[in-house]
C-alpha positions as CSV (number, residue, x, y, z in Angstrom):
1,M,99.2,102.0,95.7
2,K,97.0,103.6,98.2
3,V,95.0,106.2,96.6
4,I,92.4,108.5,98.1
5,V,89.6,110.2,95.9
6,F,88.0,113.3,97.1
7,G,84.8,114.1,95.6
8,A,84.3,110.3,94.6
9,T,80.8,110.4,93.5
10,G,81.3,113.2,91.1
11,N,81.5,112.6,87.2
12,T,85.3,112.3,87.4
13,G,85.7,111.0,90.8
14,R,83.5,108.0,90.3
15,R,85.3,106.9,87.2
16,V,88.6,107.2,88.9
17,L,87.5,105.4,91.8
18,A,86.0,102.4,89.7
19,Q,89.0,102.4,87.3
20,G,91.5,102.4,90.4
21,V,89.9,99.2,91.8
22,K,90.2,97.5,88.3
23,M,93.9,98.4,88.4
24,G,94.5,96.8,91.5
25,H,95.0,100.0,93.7
26,E,94.0,100.3,97.4
27,M,91.1,102.9,96.7
28,T,89.6,105.1,99.5
29,A,86.4,107.3,98.8
30,F,86.0,110.5,100.7
31,V,82.4,111.4,100.1
32,R,79.2,113.1,101.9
33,S,76.8,110.7,100.5
34,P,77.6,107.0,100.9
35,E,74.1,106.1,99.3
36,K,75.2,107.8,96.2
37,L,78.4,106.1,96.1
38,Y,76.7,102.4,96.5
39,E,74.2,103.4,93.9
40,Q,76.8,104.5,91.2
41,Q,79.3,101.7,91.9
42,G,77.5,98.6,92.8
43,E,78.4,96.0,95.4
44,H,81.3,94.5,93.4
45,I,83.2,97.8,93.5
46,V,82.2,99.2,97.0
47,Q,83.2,96.0,98.8
48,R,86.7,96.9,97.5
49,V,86.9,100.5,98.5
50,K,87.3,101.9,101.9
51,V,84.7,104.5,102.3
52,I,85.1,107.7,104.5
53,V,82.0,110.0,105.1
54,R,83.1,113.1,106.6
55,D,83.2,117.0,106.1
56,I,85.7,117.9,103.3
57,L,86.1,121.3,104.7
58,D,87.3,120.2,108.1
59,P,91.0,119.8,108.4
60,V,91.1,117.2,110.9
61,S,88.8,114.9,109.1
62,V,90.9,115.4,105.6
63,R,94.2,115.1,107.6
64,E,93.3,111.9,109.0
65,A,92.0,110.5,105.8
66,L,95.4,111.3,104.1
67,S,97.0,109.0,106.7
68,H,99.4,106.6,104.8
69,Q,97.9,107.4,101.4
70,D,100.3,107.4,98.3
71,A,98.4,109.7,96.3
72,A,95.3,112.2,96.5
73,I,93.1,112.8,93.5
74,I,91.0,116.0,94.3
75,A,87.8,115.9,92.1
76,A,85.7,117.5,94.6
77,G,83.9,120.8,94.0
78,H,83.4,122.9,90.7
79,A,84.3,126.6,89.8
80,A,80.8,127.8,90.0
81,Q,80.9,127.1,93.7
82,G,83.3,130.3,94.2
83,E,85.0,130.8,97.5
84,E,83.7,127.4,98.7
85,F,85.5,125.6,95.8
86,V,88.8,127.3,96.6
87,S,88.5,126.5,100.3
88,I,88.0,122.9,99.5
89,V,91.2,122.8,97.4
90,D,93.1,124.9,99.9
91,N,92.1,122.5,102.9
92,I,93.0,119.4,101.2
93,V,96.2,120.6,99.9
94,S,97.1,122.1,103.3
95,Q,96.3,118.7,104.8
96,C,98.5,116.9,102.4
97,E,101.2,119.2,103.4
98,S,100.8,118.7,107.0
99,Q,100.2,115.0,107.2
100,P,103.5,113.3,107.7
101,S,102.5,110.0,106.6
102,F,101.2,111.0,103.1
103,S,103.7,110.6,100.2
104,G,102.9,113.7,98.4
105,R,101.6,113.0,95.1
106,V,98.4,115.1,94.4
107,W,96.2,115.4,91.2
108,L,93.8,118.3,91.0
109,M,91.0,119.0,88.5
110,G,91.3,122.1,86.4
111,G,90.2,123.1,82.8
112,A,91.8,123.9,79.3
113,G,91.4,127.4,79.9
114,L,94.4,127.1,82.3
115,L,96.8,125.9,79.5
116,D,99.2,128.2,77.8
117,I,98.2,129.4,74.2
118,P,101.0,128.8,71.9
119,Y,102.9,131.8,70.3
120,T,101.6,133.9,73.0
121,D,101.8,134.6,76.9
122,L,98.3,134.2,77.5
123,I,95.9,131.4,78.9
124,G,92.2,131.3,78.0
125,N,90.8,131.8,81.6
126,N,92.2,135.4,81.1
127,L,90.6,136.3,77.9
128,P,87.5,138.3,77.2
129,G,84.4,136.3,77.0
130,F,85.7,133.5,79.4
131,P,83.3,133.0,82.4
132,P,84.6,134.8,85.5
133,M,84.0,131.9,87.5
134,Y,87.0,130.0,85.8
135,Q,89.3,132.4,87.5
136,N,88.9,130.1,90.6
137,H,90.7,127.5,88.8
138,N,93.5,130.1,88.4
139,R,93.5,130.6,92.2
140,N,93.9,126.9,92.7
141,L,96.7,126.5,90.4
142,E,98.5,129.3,92.4
143,R,97.8,127.4,95.5
144,L,99.7,124.4,93.9
145,H,102.6,126.7,93.1
146,K,103.1,127.5,96.6
147,T,103.5,123.9,97.8
148,Q,106.5,121.6,97.6
149,L,104.0,118.7,97.1
150,D,104.5,116.6,93.9
151,W,101.3,117.7,91.9
152,S,99.7,117.6,88.6
153,M,96.8,119.7,87.4
154,M,94.5,118.1,84.8
155,C,93.2,120.4,82.4
156,P,90.7,118.9,79.9
157,G,88.3,120.5,77.8
158,T,84.7,119.5,78.0
159,M,84.4,116.2,79.5
160,V,81.6,113.7,78.1
161,D,80.5,110.2,78.8
162,S,81.9,108.7,75.7
163,I,83.2,109.7,72.1
164,E,82.7,107.7,69.1
165,H,85.5,108.4,66.6
166,P,84.8,107.5,62.9
167,T,88.7,107.0,62.3
168,P,91.2,105.3,64.6
169,V,92.6,107.9,67.1
170,R,95.0,108.2,70.0
171,L,94.9,110.4,73.2
172,H,97.3,113.3,72.7
173,V,99.0,114.6,75.9
174,T,100.6,117.9,76.5
175,L,102.5,119.5,79.1
176,E,101.5,123.3,79.9
177,T,100.1,124.0,76.6
178,L,96.9,123.5,74.6
179,P,96.9,120.0,73.0
180,V,95.4,121.2,69.5
181,P,97.4,122.8,66.6
182,I,97.4,126.6,66.9
183,P,98.4,128.7,63.9
184,E,101.5,131.1,64.7
185,A,99.5,134.0,63.1
186,I,97.5,133.8,66.5
187,K,100.3,136.0,67.9
188,E,99.0,138.9,65.8
189,F,95.4,138.7,67.1
190,S,93.8,140.8,69.6
191,E,92.9,139.2,72.9
192,A,89.2,139.2,71.7
193,D,90.0,137.4,68.5
194,I,92.1,134.9,70.3
195,A,89.1,134.2,72.5
196,G,86.7,133.9,69.4
197,H,89.2,131.4,67.7
198,L,89.4,129.3,70.9
199,F,85.7,129.3,71.2
200,S,85.3,128.3,67.6
201,R,87.3,125.2,68.4
202,L,86.1,124.0,71.7
203,Q,84.8,120.7,70.3
204,E,88.3,119.7,69.5
205,L,88.9,119.5,73.3
206,D,86.0,117.2,74.1
207,V,87.5,114.2,76.0
208,A,85.8,111.2,77.6
209,Y,85.7,110.9,81.4
210,E,87.3,107.6,81.3
211,D,90.5,108.7,79.3
212,V,91.0,111.6,82.0
213,A,90.6,109.1,84.7
214,N,93.0,106.5,83.0
215,C,95.5,109.4,82.4
216,I,95.6,110.2,86.1
217,L,95.8,106.7,87.3
218,N,98.8,106.1,84.9
219,H,100.6,108.9,86.5
220,I,100.3,108.6,90.2
221,E,103.9,107.6,90.9
222,L,106.1,110.3,92.7
223,A,108.6,112.3,90.6
224,G,107.0,111.2,87.2
225,P,107.1,113.3,84.0
226,F,103.9,115.3,85.0
227,K,105.3,116.6,88.2
228,R,104.2,120.1,88.9
229,K,102.8,120.5,85.4
230,R,99.5,121.3,83.8
231,I,98.2,118.5,81.4
232,G,96.1,118.9,78.4
233,L,94.4,116.1,76.5
234,A,92.8,115.8,72.9
235,Y,92.3,113.1,70.4
236,R,94.5,113.0,67.4
237,S,93.8,110.7,64.3
238,D,96.3,107.9,63.6
239,I,95.6,108.0,60.0
240,P,98.3,110.1,58.2
241,V,97.3,113.2,56.3
242,R,98.1,112.9,52.5
């Protein structure tokens, strides 16, 4: 498939790009610093990638880059950028909508605070104590809900370079909800207590960048099971509990 990565030199984007090449996809990197891309990936990867160096906030540049692409992975920007981050996402999604030769499959990076908390009608980002900048992810999700595109929103916890597990584990994937066990009693908690409970368990949501990248690339076909869904990731032990 033809896959374009926006933010291809970021922590997530560079891993998606490299893994996509290894999987045999025709990868395009939309970047502002080609030098950084070459330094990160090495010649053996970059030679197999189409590199576009343009302004990510320029509608024409983004629309042209999307021509004949099968999937777009938006890994550009971060919540602390505020309005600029929201504008980046809005521009890319808008150009995905307007480019007639784009297939319509979009992945966007979010965070675990966007996922539903079981037994409640809450998400983490709306709870007291969660950084206000995370509300920018909420706004990006609202933008996706307004489009007819085939999208998915990746909502990992803290992403890290790698994780060593003392016991065999598997990657647990959830649709819409947090991917860790939540006690039913949480429905009786105050919002502040729910936030405290989640903060105490943040480490359970740590996930390796490579596993996030693989999950995205394994689900870039149109009309898959993740269509128009928020996706949670966590590790679960394969050793049965006695």
